[in-house]
C-alpha positions in Angstrom: -92.1 -11.2 251.7 -90.8 -7.6 251.6 -90.9 -4.4 249.7 -88.0 -2.9 247.6 -85.3 -4.9 249.3 -85.2 -8.7 249.4 -82.9 -11.8 249.4 -81.9 -11.1 245.8 -80.6 -7.7 246.5 -76.9 -7.4 245.5 -75.4 -4.3 247.2 -72.4 -2.1 246.4 -71.2 0.6 248.7 -70.1 4.0 247.4 -67.6 5.3 250.0 -67.0 1.8 251.4 -63.3 2.4 252.1 -64.1 5.5 254.4 -64.5 5.1 258.1 -68.3 5.1 258.1 -68.5 3.0 255.0 -66.2 0.4 256.4 -68.0 0.2 259.8 -71.5 -0.1 258.3 -70.4 -2.5 255.5 -69.2 -4.8 258.2 -72.5 -4.5 260.0 -74.5 -5.1 256.8 -72.4 -8.2 256.1 -73.0 -9.5 259.6 -76.7 -9.1 259.1 -76.6 -11.3 256.0 -76.6 -8.7 253.2 -74.9 -9.6 250.0 -72.3 -6.9 249.7 -70.7 -7.5 246.3 -68.5 -4.4 245.8 -67.3 -1.0 246.8 -66.8 2.1 244.7 -63.8 4.5 245.1 -62.0 5.7 242.0 -58.8 6.2 243.9 -58.8 2.6 245.2 -60.1 0.7 242.2 -58.6 -2.7 241.8 -58.1 -3.2 245.5 -59.8 -5.8 247.7 -61.1 -5.2 251.3 -61.4 -8.1 253.7 -63.9 -7.8 256.5 -64.3 -9.8 259.7 -65.7 -13.2 258.9 -63.4 -13.5 255.9 -65.5 -11.8 253.3 -63.4 -10.1 250.7 -65.1 -7.3 248.7 -63.6 -5.8 245.5 -63.4 -2.1 244.9 -64.3 -0.6 241.6 -63.7 2.7 240.0 -67.2 3.5 239.0 -70.8 2.4 239.7 -71.2 1.2 236.1 -68.1 -1.0 236.4 -69.3 -2.5 239.7 -72.7 -3.3 238.2 -71.1 -4.9 235.1 -68.8 -7.1 237.2 -71.2 -8.1 240.0 -74.7 -7.7 238.9 -75.4 -5.2 241.7 -78.9 -3.8 241.9 -78.5 -1.6 245.0 -76.0 1.0 246.1 -75.6 2.5 249.5 -74.0 5.9 249.6 -71.6 6.8 252.4 -70.1 9.8 250.8 -69.5 13.3 252.4 -72.3 15.8 251.8 -70.3 17.9 249.4 -69.7 14.9 247.1 -73.1 13.2 247.5 -74.8 14.8 244.5 -72.0 13.5 242.2 -72.2 10.0 243.7 -75.9 9.7 243.4 -76.0 11.2 239.9 -73.4 8.6 238.8 -75.6 5.8 240.2 -78.6 7.2 238.4 -76.7 7.5 235.2 -75.7 3.8 235.6 -79.4 3.0 236.0 -79.0 1.0 239.2 -82.5 0.2 240.4 -82.0 1.4 244.1 -79.9 4.1 245.7 -79.9 4.3 249.5 -78.4 7.6 250.4 -77.4 7.8 254.1 -75.5 11.1 254.1 -76.8 13.9 256.3 -76.4 17.6 255.5 -76.8 17.4 251.7 -77.8 20.8 250.3 -81.4 21.0 249.3 -80.3 22.2 245.8 -78.3 19.0 245.4 -81.2 16.9 246.7 -83.6 18.4 244.2 -81.1 17.8 241.4 -80.6 14.1 241.9 -84.1 13.3 242.9 -85.4 15.0 239.8 -82.8 13.1 237.7 -84.0 9.8 239.1 -87.6 10.6 238.4 -86.8 11.6 234.9 -84.9 8.4 234.2 -87.6 6.1 235.6 -85.0 3.5 236.2 -83.8 4.3 239.8 -85.5 4.7 243.1 -83.8 6.8 245.7 -84.3 6.3 249.4 -83.1 9.3 251.5 -80.9 11.3 251.8 -80.4 11.7 255.6 -81.9 8.4 256.3 -81.1 5.1 258.0 -81.9 3.1 254.9 -84.1 0.0 254.5 -84.1 -3.4 256.1 -86.1 -6.6 255.4 -85.2 -8.7 258.5 -83.7 -12.0 257.6 -83.3 -11.1 253.9 -81.2 -8.0 253.5 -80.2 -4.7 255.1 -79.1 -1.6 253.1 -78.0 1.2 255.4 -77.4 1.7 259.1 -80.4 0.1 260.8 -79.4 -2.3 263.5 -80.3 -5.8 262.3 -80.8 -7.4 265.8 -83.8 -5.4 266.9 -86.4 -7.6 265.5 -87.0 -10.5 263.1 -89.2 -11.0 260.1 -93.0 -10.5 260.5 -96.0 -8.9 258.9 -95.8 -5.3 260.1 -94.6 -2.7 257.5 -92.9 0.4 258.9 -92.2 3.7 257.2 -90.6 6.6 259.1 -89.1 10.0 258.6 -86.9 9.4 261.8 -84.2 6.9 262.1 -84.2 6.6 265.9 -88.0 6.3 265.9 -87.6 3.5 263.2 -85.4 1.6 265.6 -87.7 2.2 268.6 -90.9 1.0 266.8 -89.0 -2.0 265.5 -88.1 -2.9 269.1 -91.6 -2.1 270.4 -93.2 -4.6 267.9 -90.4 -7.1 267.9 -92.8 -9.9 269.0 -94.8 -9.2 265.8 -91.8 -8.8 263.5 -91.3 -6.6 260.5 -91.8 -7.3 256.8 -89.7 -4.2 255.9 -88.7 -1.1 257.8 -88.1 1.9 255.6 -86.5 5.1 256.8 -87.3 7.8 254.2 -85.4 10.6 255.8 -86.5 13.9 257.2 -85.1 16.5 254.7 -87.4 18.7 252.7 -86.6 16.7 249.5 -86.5 12.9 249.6 -86.5 10.3 246.9 -89.1 8.0 248.4 -92.2 9.4 250.2 -94.7 8.1 252.7 -97.1 7.6 249.9 -94.6 5.5 247.9 -94.1 3.2 250.9 -97.8 3.0 251.8 -98.6 1.8 248.3 -95.8 -0.8 248.3 -97.0 -2.2 251.6 -100.6 -2.2 250.3 -99.4 -4.3 247.4 -97.3 -6.7 249.5 -99.4 -9.8 250.4 -97.3 -10.5 253.5 -97.7 -7.1 255.1 -100.8 -7.0 257.2 -100.5 -3.8 259.2 -98.7 -0.6 258.3 -97.1 1.8 260.8 -96.3 5.3 259.6 -94.2 7.7 261.6 -94.2 11.4 260.7 -93.0 14.5 262.3 -93.7 18.3 262.3 -92.9 20.4 259.3 -94.2 20.3 255.7 -97.4 18.6 254.6 -96.2 15.1 253.7 -98.4 13.5 256.4 -101.5 15.4 255.3 -100.9 14.2 251.7 -100.4 10.7 253.0 -103.7 11.0 254.9 -105.5 11.9 251.7 -103.8 8.9 249.9 -104.7 6.5 252.7 -108.4 7.6 252.5 -108.5 6.9 248.8 -106.2 3.9 248.2 -105.1 2.0 251.3 -107.3 -0.7 252.7 -104.9 -2.3 255.2 -104.9 -1.0 258.8 -102.6 2.0 259.2 -101.2 3.1 262.6 -99.7 6.5 262.9 -97.4 8.5 265.1 -96.4 12.2 264.7 -93.3 13.4 266.6 -93.1 17.0 267.7 -96.1 17.9 269.8 -94.0 20.0 272.1 -91.8 21.7 269.5 -91.7 25.5 269.8 -92.9 27.4 266.7 -90.2 28.5 264.3 -87.6 26.1 265.6 -86.0 23.4 263.5 -86.2 20.1 265.5 -83.7 17.4 264.4 -84.4 17.3 260.7 -84.0 20.1 258.2 -87.7 19.6 257.2 -89.0 19.6 260.8 -89.9 23.2 261.2 -93.3 24.7 261.7 -94.7 28.1 260.9 -98.0 29.2 262.4 -100.5 26.4 262.1 -98.8 24.9 259.1 -97.0 21.6 259.7 -97.9 21.2 263.3 -98.2 17.8 264.9 -101.8 18.5 265.9 -102.8 19.3 262.3 -101.1 16.1 261.0 -102.7 13.9 263.7 -106.1 15.4 262.9 -105.7 14.7 259.1 -104.6 11.1 259.7 -107.4 10.4 262.1 -109.9 11.8 259.6 -108.6 9.3 257.1 -109.2 6.4 259.6 -105.7 6.1 260.9 -105.3 5.3 264.6 -102.6 7.7 265.9 -100.6 7.0 269.1 -99.6 9.8 271.5 -96.3 8.0 272.2 -94.2 5.4 270.5 -95.3 2.8 273.1 -99.0 3.7 272.6 -98.4 3.4 268.8 -96.9 0.0 269.2 -99.9 -1.0 271.4 -102.3 0.1 268.6 -100.2 -2.0 266.1 -100.6 -5.0 268.4 -104.3 -4.4 268.6 -104.6 -4.1 264.8 -102.8 -7.4 264.3 -104.9 -9.1 266.9 -108.1 -7.9 265.2 -107.0 -9.4 261.9 -106.4 -12.8 263.5 -109.8 -13.1 265.2 
């Protein structure tokens, strides 16, 4: 089983005809995703044929694409200055899932479209500035490489794309139910807490791995939630123990000020909630293996 994305996911790609959209649509198709349309008002009515002989129609709007294909997911590969308009169009069309890959979206724009989605109650946003979501063997919406691992019973949620890939590789013998990259910007549509609850509710996810990083208080809030609501084993990792104070490290949200948002504070909060926290990705993977082994004995 999986969370959010499954074998019934029918995906359209906003910005499919651009260079990044074309490249990653090809990769999603190769991983078995059902890509049923692209959206570009200037190229509406055209078809794009990808390697393997799959031909994908291009529509002028998200609404038209949904009506013609039954799409329930859109992946956004649109330049940052146009991202807000693209995501708001998808929210207005009430598509259930928007996966926004774009990096460098202004925080004002992020706040606008995340708030719009929450008001509507119809659309979940993943991202922006994220690798997307993959349920191995079922569907892949975003840029996550599909050949790192196969299906399994470990759920993974991460702020970092590259650490998502590394942990998927480190637990490849266990397999992944769903790997969800939520993005590292200050405003994101899906939080650690959202993912934790979804994995808690998924009967085929046995162990949850949660990757955080310095900056903000999302991990501390997740720790409070784990203490109160999550009964499955949670393994944690926090990136940024060596980050210098006051420096942005990688993500726009990864900045610390004084003792606020430090890796040490986040690690302490998670451990106080019963989460085993690895010092390195490899140690985190070892803890995940131990958690799975403990469940099978």
